[in-house]
Residue, then its C-alpha position, 0 to 999 in steps of 0.5 A: x117433745x111431742x105434745x101428748x108427752x108434754x101434757x102427760x108430764x106436766x098435767x097433774x101439776x097444772x091440776x094441782x095449781x088450778x085447785x090451789x088457785x080456787x081454794x085461795x079464793x080465785x073461785x069461792x064456790x068451788x073452793x071446798x070441793x078442790x081442797x082435796x086436790x092440793x092438800x099438802x102442797x105448801x104455799x111457799x112452793x106456789x111461787x116456784x110453781x107459778x114461774x114453771x108454769x110461765x116457762x111451760x107456756x112459752x114453751x107450748x107457744x114456741x113449739x106450736x102446740x094446740x091452741x087448747x093447751x096454750x089457752x089453758x096454760x095462759x088462763x092459769x098464768x093469768x089467774x096465778x098473776x091475779x092471786x100473787x100480785x093482787x092489790x094489798x087490802x086497806x090497812x083497816x082491813x088488814x088490822x081487822x083480819x089480824x084480830x079476827x082471824x090470824x091472832x086466834x090462829x096464832x093462839x091455837x098454834x101454841x096449844x102446849x105452851x098455852x096449856x102450861x102457862x094456864x096450869x102455872x097461873x091458875x093452880x097457884x091462884x086456886x091454891x092460894x084462894x083456898x089456902x087463905x080461906x083456911x088460914x087467913x094469916x097466909x095472906x100476908x105472905x103475898x102482901x103486907x098488912x097495909x096492903x090488905x087493909x087498903x084492899x079492904x077499904x077499896x072493896x068495903x060493902x058498907x062504903x056508899x061511894x058510887x065507885x068500887x075497886x079504886x081509891x081516887x081518880x076519875x074514869x079517864x085517869x084510871x083508864x090510863x093507869x089500868x092500861x099502864x099496869x096491865x100492859x107492863x105485867x103482860x110484857x114483863x111475862x112475855x120478856x122473861x121467857x128470855x131467861x130460859x123460860x124460868x122468868x115466865x114461870x116465876x111471873x106467872x106463879x107469882x101473879x097467880x098467888x097474888x090474885x088468889x090471895x087477894x081474892x080469898x082475903x076479901x072473900x074471908x073478910x066478907x068483902x067478896x061480893x063488892x070484889x067479884x062485881x068489880x072483876x067480873x066484867x074485865x077478867x075474861x080479856x085481862x086474865x086470858x091475855x096474861x095467860x097468852x103472854x105467859x104461853x108466848x114467854x114459854x115458847x120464847x124459852x123453848x126456843x133457847x132450851x130445845x131448839x130442835x134441829x135449828x140453830x138456837x138463834x134462828x129458833x129464837x128469832x122465830x119464837x120472837x116473831x110469833x111473840x111479837x105478833x101475839x103481843x099485838x092482840x094482847x095489847x088490844x085485849x088489855x086496852x079493852x080490859x082497861x076500858x071495861x075496868x075503868x068505865x064499867x067495872x068500877x060502877x057500884x050501883x049496877x046490880x050484881x046480876x047485870x055485872x055477872x051476865x056481862x062477865x059470863x058474856x065477855x068469857x064466852x065472846x073471848x073463848x069463842x073468838x080464840x077457839x073459832x076465829x080464822x077457821x073459815x077465813x077467807x083466802x089471803x096472799x100466800x106466804x113466799x109469794x113474789x113481791x109485786x113489781 
C-alpha cells in the first residue's frame, strides 16, 4: 500500500486516538478542546485501537514510510502505553477518588430508582407525621404504648440531663450501637430487593411510617423541640443513605423483574456489582451519621440555633457532593484497558 493511501485510510483513527489521549489526561490543557473529536468512542474500544496502532507502526517501519509518519505513530503508541500502563495510584488516593467522584456518579446513574425510593420513604413519613397530628392515637399503629412512653422520656424537655435521645451509655458505646443499627437497616433495605423489589418497597414504607409516627407523636405531646435538635445534625447522611440503599435495592429487583435484552442472571450480577459499590459509600455515610449522633446530636446544652445551622450545613454538603461530585473529575484508567505486564 502506498504511503498516501495508508495515511488517508488511518488518519481519522489516529486523530481520534490522539484526542482521546488528551482528554484522558495526557495533556490537561487541551483536554476540553479535544473532547468533541473523540466523543462517542467508548473507553472499552481503546485497547483494541491501541493494538491496531502498534500494528500500523510496525507496518510503517517495515514498508519504509516517511520518518514523519513513523515518528507520529511511535509518539502515539508511547503516549498510549503511558496511559494504559501507568502505575496504579496509592490505595488512599483510590479510596478518596471513589468517595469524592465515583460514588456520586454511581448515585446519579440511578436517578429513576432513587426517585422511586425517595417517594416510597418520604410520602409515608410525611403522611404518618400529619396523621398523628390529626389523630394522636394512630401512633400506636406503628409502636406500642410502652415504646411511645420510652420516646417521651428520651426527649422530655424538662429533663435536666446533658444528653438527649438516649437512655444510657457513654458516647463511644452509643457510637457502636448507632453504627450497628444504621448499617443493619441499610443492608436490609438493599438486600430486600432480591424479593423482586417488593422487600425493599416494604422496608422503605415501614421505616417512613415509623420515623414519621415518632416525630409526629413527639411534636403532638410537646416534646418536639428536643427531638428536632437531636436529629438535625445527623439526619442528612443517615436519611440520604437509607434512600440510596432503597434505590440500590430497587435496581436489584428491577434486574429480576425487567432484565431487558440480557439474561436475568447477567442483569442481576450487574445490578449487584453496582449495589456493592454503592454500599461502600452508604456505609461511610452511616458511620459519619453515627459519629455525629453519638458525639454531637445528643448534647443537650448546645443552643437550638447552632444545632439547626449545623444540620442545614450537613444537608447542603451532602446534596452538593452527590449532585456535583465527579463532574469535573481527573482522568482515570480506562475501562477495559489491558492489564500491566
